[in-house]
C-alpha positions as a Markdown table, in Angstrom:
| # | Residue | x | y | z |
|---|---|---|---|---|
| 1 | Unk | -16.2 | 23.4 | -29.3 |
| 2 | Unk | -13.5 | 25.4 | -27.4 |
| 3 | Unk | -13.0 | 29.1 | -27.2 |
| 4 | Unk | -9.6 | 30.6 | -26.4 |
| 5 | Unk | -8.1 | 33.6 | -24.6 |
| 6 | Unk | -4.6 | 34.4 | -23.7 |
| 7 | Unk | -4.5 | 32.0 | -20.7 |
| 8 | Unk | -7.1 | 29.3 | -21.2 |
| 9 | Unk | -9.4 | 27.3 | -23.5 |
| 10 | Unk | -13.1 | 27.2 | -22.5 |
| 11 | Unk | -15.8 | 25.1 | -24.0 |
| 12 | Unk | -17.7 | 21.8 | -24.1 |
| 13 | Unk | -16.1 | 18.3 | -23.7 |
| 14 | Unk | -18.1 | 15.3 | -24.8 |
| 15 | Unk | -18.0 | 12.2 | -22.7 |
| 16 | Unk | -19.4 | 9.1 | -24.4 |
| 17 | Unk | -19.4 | 5.7 | -22.7 |
| 18 | Unk | -21.4 | 2.9 | -24.4 |
| 19 | Unk | -24.8 | 4.3 | -25.3 |
| 20 | Unk | -24.6 | 7.2 | -22.8 |
| 21 | Unk | -23.3 | 10.7 | -23.7 |
| 22 | Unk | -23.1 | 13.9 | -21.8 |
| 23 | Unk | -21.4 | 17.3 | -22.4 |
| 24 | Unk | -19.3 | 18.9 | -19.8 |
| 25 | Unk | -18.3 | 22.6 | -19.5 |
| 26 | Unk | -14.5 | 22.7 | -19.1 |
| 27 | Unk | -11.7 | 25.2 | -18.8 |
| 28 | Unk | -8.3 | 24.1 | -19.9 |
| 29 | Unk | -4.8 | 25.8 | -19.7 |
| 30 | Unk | -3.2 | 26.8 | -22.9 |
| 31 | Unk | 0.2 | 25.4 | -24.0 |
| 32 | Unk | 1.9 | 22.2 | -23.2 |
| 33 | Unk | 1.0 | 21.0 | -19.7 |
| 34 | Unk | 1.5 | 18.0 | -17.4 |
| 35 | Unk | -1.3 | 15.4 | -17.2 |
| 36 | Unk | -2.2 | 16.8 | -13.7 |
| 37 | Unk | -3.5 | 20.0 | -15.4 |
| 38 | Unk | -6.5 | 18.1 | -16.7 |
| 39 | Unk | -7.4 | 16.4 | -13.4 |
| 40 | Unk | -10.3 | 18.8 | -12.8 |
| 41 | Unk | -11.9 | 17.7 | -16.1 |
| 42 | Unk | -11.2 | 14.1 | -15.2 |
| 43 | Unk | -13.1 | 14.7 | -11.9 |
| 44 | Unk | -16.1 | 16.1 | -13.9 |
| 45 | Unk | -16.0 | 12.9 | -16.1 |
| 46 | Unk | -16.0 | 10.8 | -13.0 |
| 47 | Unk | -19.0 | 12.6 | -11.5 |
| 48 | Unk | -20.9 | 12.1 | -14.8 |
| 49 | Unk | -20.1 | 8.3 | -14.8 |
| 50 | Unk | -21.2 | 8.1 | -11.1 |
| 51 | Unk | -24.4 | 9.9 | -11.8 |
| 52 | Unk | -25.3 | 7.3 | -14.4 |
| 53 | Unk | -24.4 | 4.5 | -12.0 |
| 54 | Unk | -26.5 | 6.0 | -9.2 |
| 55 | Unk | -29.5 | 6.5 | -11.5 |
| 56 | Unk | -29.2 | 2.8 | -12.7 |
| 57 | Unk | -28.9 | 1.6 | -9.1 |
| 58 | Unk | -31.9 | 3.6 | -7.8 |
| 59 | Unk | -33.9 | 2.5 | -10.9 |
| 60 | Unk | -33.8 | -1.1 | -9.6 |
| 61 | Unk | -34.8 | -0.1 | -6.1 |
| 62 | Unk | -31.4 | -0.1 | -4.4 |
| 63 | Unk | -30.0 | 2.7 | -2.3 |
| 64 | Unk | -26.4 | 4.0 | -1.9 |
| 65 | Unk | -25.2 | 3.3 | 1.6 |
| 66 | Unk | -22.2 | 5.7 | 1.5 |
| 67 | Unk | -22.6 | 8.7 | 3.8 |
| 68 | Unk | -20.5 | 11.5 | 5.4 |
| 69 | Unk | -19.1 | 10.1 | 8.7 |
| 70 | Unk | -18.7 | 6.6 | 7.4 |
| 71 | Unk | -15.0 | 6.1 | 6.9 |
| 72 | Unk | -15.0 | 2.4 | 6.6 |
| 73 | Unk | -13.5 | 2.3 | 3.2 |
| 74 | Unk | -10.8 | 4.9 | 4.1 |
| 75 | Unk | -8.4 | 2.2 | 5.5 |
| 76 | Unk | -8.0 | 0.5 | 2.2 |
| 77 | Unk | -5.0 | 0.8 | -0.1 |
| 78 | Unk | -6.0 | 3.6 | -2.4 |
| 79 | Unk | -4.1 | 3.4 | -5.7 |
| 80 | Unk | -3.1 | 6.6 | -7.3 |
| 81 | Unk | -0.8 | 7.6 | -10.2 |
| 82 | Unk | 1.8 | 10.3 | -10.6 |
| 83 | Unk | -0.6 | 13.2 | -11.4 |
| 84 | Unk | -2.7 | 12.6 | -8.4 |
| 85 | Unk | 0.3 | 12.1 | -6.1 |
| 86 | Unk | 1.6 | 15.5 | -7.2 |
| 87 | Unk | -1.7 | 17.2 | -6.7 |
| 88 | Unk | -2.3 | 15.7 | -3.2 |
| 89 | Unk | 1.3 | 16.7 | -2.2 |
| 90 | Unk | 0.7 | 20.2 | -3.4 |
| 91 | Unk | -2.6 | 20.3 | -1.4 |
| 92 | Unk | -0.8 | 19.4 | 1.8 |
| 93 | Unk | 2.0 | 22.0 | 1.3 |
| 94 | Unk | -0.7 | 24.6 | 0.7 |
| 95 | Unk | -2.2 | 24.0 | 4.1 |
| 96 | Unk | -1.6 | 26.5 | 6.8 |
| 97 | Unk | 0.3 | 25.5 | 9.9 |
| 98 | Unk | -0.2 | 23.7 | 12.2 |
| 99 | Unk | -2.5 | 21.7 | 10.0 |
| 100 | Unk | 0.2 | 21.0 | 7.4 |
| 101 | Unk | 2.5 | 19.4 | 10.0 |
| 102 | Unk | -0.3 | 17.3 | 11.5 |
| 103 | Unk | -1.3 | 15.9 | 8.1 |
| 104 | Unk | 2.4 | 15.3 | 7.1 |
| 105 | Unk | 2.8 | 13.5 | 10.4 |
| 106 | Unk | 0.0 | 11.1 | 9.5 |
| 107 | Unk | 1.7 | 10.4 | 6.1 |
| 108 | Unk | 5.0 | 9.6 | 7.9 |
| 109 | Unk | 3.3 | 7.4 | 10.5 |
| 110 | Unk | 1.5 | 5.4 | 7.8 |
| 111 | Unk | 4.7 | 4.9 | 5.8 |
| 112 | Unk | 6.5 | 3.8 | 8.9 |
| 113 | Unk | 3.8 | 1.2 | 9.6 |
| 114 | Unk | 4.0 | -0.1 | 6.0 |
| 115 | Unk | 7.8 | -0.3 | 6.1 |
| 116 | Unk | 7.6 | -2.2 | 9.4 |
| 117 | Unk | 5.6 | -4.9 | 7.6 |
| 118 | Unk | 7.6 | -4.7 | 4.4 |
| 119 | Unk | 4.6 | -3.8 | 2.4 |
| 120 | Unk | 6.2 | -0.9 | 0.5 |
| 121 | Unk | 8.9 | -3.0 | -1.0 |
| 122 | Unk | 6.5 | -5.8 | -1.9 |
| 123 | Unk | 4.2 | -3.4 | -3.6 |
| 124 | Unk | 7.1 | -2.0 | -5.7 |
| 125 | Unk | 8.1 | -5.5 | -6.6 |
| 126 | Unk | 4.6 | -6.5 | -7.6 |
| 127 | Unk | 4.2 | -3.3 | -9.7 |
| 128 | Unk | 7.5 | -3.7 | -11.4 |
| 129 | Unk | 6.7 | -7.3 | -12.4 |
| 130 | Unk | 3.2 | -6.5 | -13.6 |
| 131 | Unk | 3.0 | -6.6 | -17.4 |
| 132 | Unk | -0.7 | -6.0 | -17.6 |
| 133 | Unk | -1.8 | -9.6 | -17.8 |
| 134 | Unk | -2.3 | -10.1 | -14.1 |
| 135 | Unk | -4.8 | -12.6 | -12.7 |
| 136 | Unk | -7.7 | -11.2 | -10.7 |
| 137 | Unk | -6.1 | -11.8 | -7.3 |
| 138 | Unk | -2.6 | -10.5 | -8.3 |
| 139 | Unk | -2.7 | -7.8 | -5.6 |
| 140 | Unk | -5.2 | -9.5 | -3.4 |
| 141 | Unk | -2.9 | -10.8 | -0.7 |
| 142 | Unk | -1.1 | -7.4 | -0.5 |
| 143 | Unk | -4.3 | -5.4 | -0.3 |
| 144 | Unk | -5.7 | -7.7 | 2.4 |
| 145 | Unk | -2.5 | -7.3 | 4.5 |
| 146 | Unk | -2.6 | -3.5 | 4.0 |
| 147 | Unk | -6.2 | -3.5 | 5.2 |
| 148 | Unk | -5.4 | -5.6 | 8.2 |
| 149 | Unk | -3.1 | -2.8 | 9.4 |
| 150 | Unk | -6.0 | -0.4 | 9.7 |
| 151 | Unk | -3.9 | 2.4 | 8.5 |
| 152 | Unk | -6.3 | 5.4 | 8.0 |
| 153 | Unk | -6.0 | 7.7 | 5.1 |
| 154 | Unk | -4.0 | 10.7 | 6.3 |
| 155 | Unk | -6.9 | 12.9 | 5.2 |
| 156 | Unk | -9.5 | 11.1 | 7.3 |
| 157 | Unk | -10.9 | 13.2 | 10.1 |
| 158 | Unk | -13.9 | 12.3 | 12.3 |
| 159 | Unk | -14.5 | 9.4 | 9.9 |
| 160 | Unk | -15.0 | 11.8 | 7.0 |
| 161 | Unk | -12.8 | 12.9 | 4.1 |
| 162 | Unk | -11.3 | 16.3 | 5.0 |
| 163 | Unk | -10.4 | 17.0 | 1.3 |
| 164 | Unk | -13.6 | 15.8 | -0.2 |
| 165 | Unk | -13.6 | 18.1 | -3.3 |
| 166 | Unk | -10.0 | 17.0 | -4.0 |
| 167 | Unk | -10.3 | 13.3 | -3.2 |
| 168 | Unk | -8.8 | 10.9 | -5.6 |
| 169 | Unk | -10.7 | 9.7 | -8.7 |
| 170 | Unk | -10.9 | 6.1 | -7.4 |
| 171 | Unk | -12.5 | 7.3 | -4.1 |
| 172 | Unk | -15.2 | 9.0 | -6.1 |
| 173 | Unk | -15.9 | 5.7 | -8.0 |
| 174 | Unk | -16.3 | 3.7 | -4.8 |
| 175 | Unk | -20.0 | 3.4 | -3.9 |
| 176 | Unk | -21.8 | 0.5 | -2.3 |
| 177 | Unk | -25.4 | -0.6 | -1.5 |
| 178 | Unk | -24.3 | -2.9 | 1.3 |
| 179 | Unk | -24.1 | -1.9 | 5.0 |
| 180 | Unk | -21.0 | 0.0 | 6.2 |
| 181 | Unk | -20.2 | -2.9 | 8.5 |
| 182 | Unk | -19.3 | -5.0 | 5.4 |
| 183 | Unk | -16.8 | -2.4 | 4.2 |
| 184 | Unk | -15.3 | -2.2 | 7.7 |
| 185 | Unk | -14.4 | -5.9 | 7.5 |
| 186 | Unk | -13.8 | -5.9 | 3.7 |
| 187 | Unk | -16.1 | -8.9 | 3.4 |
| 188 | Unk | -15.7 | -10.3 | -0.1 |
| 189 | Unk | -19.2 | -11.8 | 0.0 |
| 190 | Unk | -20.9 | -8.9 | 1.7 |
| 191 | Unk | -19.5 | -5.8 | -0.1 |
| 192 | Unk | -21.9 | -4.9 | -2.9 |
| 193 | Unk | -20.2 | -2.4 | -5.2 |
| 194 | Unk | -22.2 | -0.1 | -7.4 |
| 195 | Unk | -21.1 | -1.1 | -11.0 |
| 196 | Unk | -19.9 | 1.7 | -13.2 |
| 197 | Unk | -19.8 | 1.8 | -17.0 |
| 198 | Unk | -16.2 | 3.0 | -17.2 |
| 199 | Unk | -13.5 | 3.8 | -14.7 |
| 200 | Unk | -11.9 | 7.3 | -15.2 |
| 201 | Unk | -9.3 | 6.5 | -12.5 |
| 202 | Unk | -8.2 | 3.4 | -14.4 |
| 203 | Unk | -8.1 | 5.3 | -17.7 |
| 204 | Unk | -5.9 | 8.0 | -16.2 |
| 205 | Unk | -3.4 | 5.5 | -14.8 |
| 206 | Unk | -3.5 | 3.6 | -18.2 |
| 207 | Unk | -2.7 | 7.0 | -19.8 |
| 208 | Unk | 0.2 | 7.4 | -17.4 |
| 209 | Unk | 1.5 | 3.9 | -18.1 |
| 210 | Unk | 1.3 | 4.5 | -21.9 |
| 211 | Unk | 3.3 | 7.7 | -21.5 |
| 212 | Unk | 6.0 | 5.9 | -19.6 |
| 213 | Unk | 5.2 | 7.5 | -16.2 |
| 214 | Unk | 5.4 | 4.2 | -14.3 |
| 215 | Unk | 2.9 | 2.3 | -12.2 |
| 216 | Unk | 0.5 | 3.1 | -9.3 |
| 217 | Unk | 1.4 | 3.8 | -5.7 |
| 218 | Unk | -0.6 | 3.7 | -2.5 |
| 219 | Unk | -1.9 | 7.1 | -1.6 |
| 220 | Unk | 0.2 | 7.2 | 1.6 |
| 221 | Unk | 3.3 | 7.4 | -0.6 |
| 222 | Unk | 2.3 | 10.6 | -2.3 |
| 223 | Unk | 4.4 | 13.1 | -0.2 |
| 224 | Unk | 7.6 | 11.0 | -0.1 |
| 225 | Unk | 7.4 | 10.1 | -3.8 |
| 226 | Unk | 6.8 | 13.6 | -5.0 |
| 227 | Unk | 9.6 | 15.0 | -2.9 |
| 228 | Unk | 12.1 | 12.7 | -4.6 |
| 229 | Unk | 10.9 | 13.1 | -8.2 |
| 230 | Unk | 11.5 | 15.9 | -10.6 |
| 231 | Unk | 8.6 | 17.4 | -12.6 |
| 232 | Unk | 7.1 | 15.3 | -15.3 |
| 233 | Unk | 8.9 | 15.7 | -18.6 |
| 234 | Unk | 5.9 | 14.6 | -20.6 |
| 235 | Unk | 4.0 | 17.8 | -21.4 |
| 236 | Unk | 1.3 | 18.0 | -24.1 |
| 237 | Unk | -1.5 | 20.3 | -25.0 |
| 238 | Unk | -4.4 | 19.8 | -22.6 |
| 239 | Unk | -6.7 | 18.8 | -25.4 |
| 240 | Unk | -4.3 | 16.1 | -26.4 |
| 241 | Unk | -4.4 | 14.6 | -23.0 |
| 242 | Unk | -8.2 | 14.7 | -23.0 |
| 243 | Unk | -8.6 | 13.2 | -26.4 |
| 244 | Unk | -6.5 | 10.2 | -25.3 |
| 245 | Unk | -8.5 | 9.9 | -22.1 |
| 246 | Unk | -11.8 | 10.1 | -24.1 |
| 247 | Unk | -10.5 | 7.3 | -26.3 |
| 248 | Unk | -9.6 | 5.1 | -23.4 |
| 249 | Unk | -13.0 | 5.7 | -21.8 |
| 250 | Unk | -14.7 | 4.9 | -25.1 |
| 251 | Unk | -13.1 | 1.5 | -24.9 |
| 252 | Unk | -14.6 | 1.2 | -21.3 |
| 253 | Unk | -11.3 | 2.0 | -19.7 |
| 254 | Unk | -8.7 | -0.8 | -19.8 |
| 255 | Unk | -7.9 | -2.0 | -16.3 |
| 256 | Unk | -4.2 | -1.4 | -16.4 |
| 257 | Unk | -2.0 | -2.3 | -13.5 |
| 258 | Unk | -3.6 | -1.4 | -10.2 |
| 259 | Unk | -5.6 | -3.1 | -7.5 |
| 260 | Unk | -9.3 | -2.5 | -6.9 |
| 261 | Unk | -9.7 | -0.8 | -3.5 |
| 262 | Unk | -12.2 | -3.4 | -2.4 |
| 263 | Unk | -13.5 | -6.8 | -3.7 |
| 264 | Unk | -16.2 | -6.6 | -6.3 |
| 265 | Unk | -19.2 | -8.9 | -6.6 |
């Protein structure tokens, strides 16, 4: 049930995945908007899914290993879509100087390293050729080579996420019960991911693909990509975006065309 005023809609959004259901209090902009306008609600959905996963994990006697100060996973290729790329770019340009220039410099250094190893062009070629029926290891070699470069996320500071409230959806979904040392080496046999019932990050990127927005990109491309792209032409009522997202999550979030940011069990 949503209530409206001149600027926004406020009310309850139902999230149902399998047998589990929760209700989220949400505020949405009125009128036709870009997909990025509903990212705050997508984050709420992600947190709900993660709460279910953590409860299930702890119920069988396992503990989550992830802690502030452990940035072992922050050197992986983090896949994001257009909406998150635009939001992260806006976040950087909202930073005061000299912090803005420092963070922009990290993005530039990361891209230079990837170009040196030809990883950006190869990622673009893989994404363009991906029709959705990829085998499990379709991006495996690319992701492994990216990880070997040890390129830190531009937002990583003192081994912690400096934009934690604004971190990408897929980062929120990445939890492990294995020691941090396993993530630091990206051990396929040693990394024990916490299973989640549905991936909101995958559903958002699937929604973008269905809307003709293209494929995923590594997070380090966000600033460069956004600076070269006009605003999204696909604008819909916020509730329209959310209903489609709810539908995808109800189908347990089709994988779409993106790599996992670490090997799963």
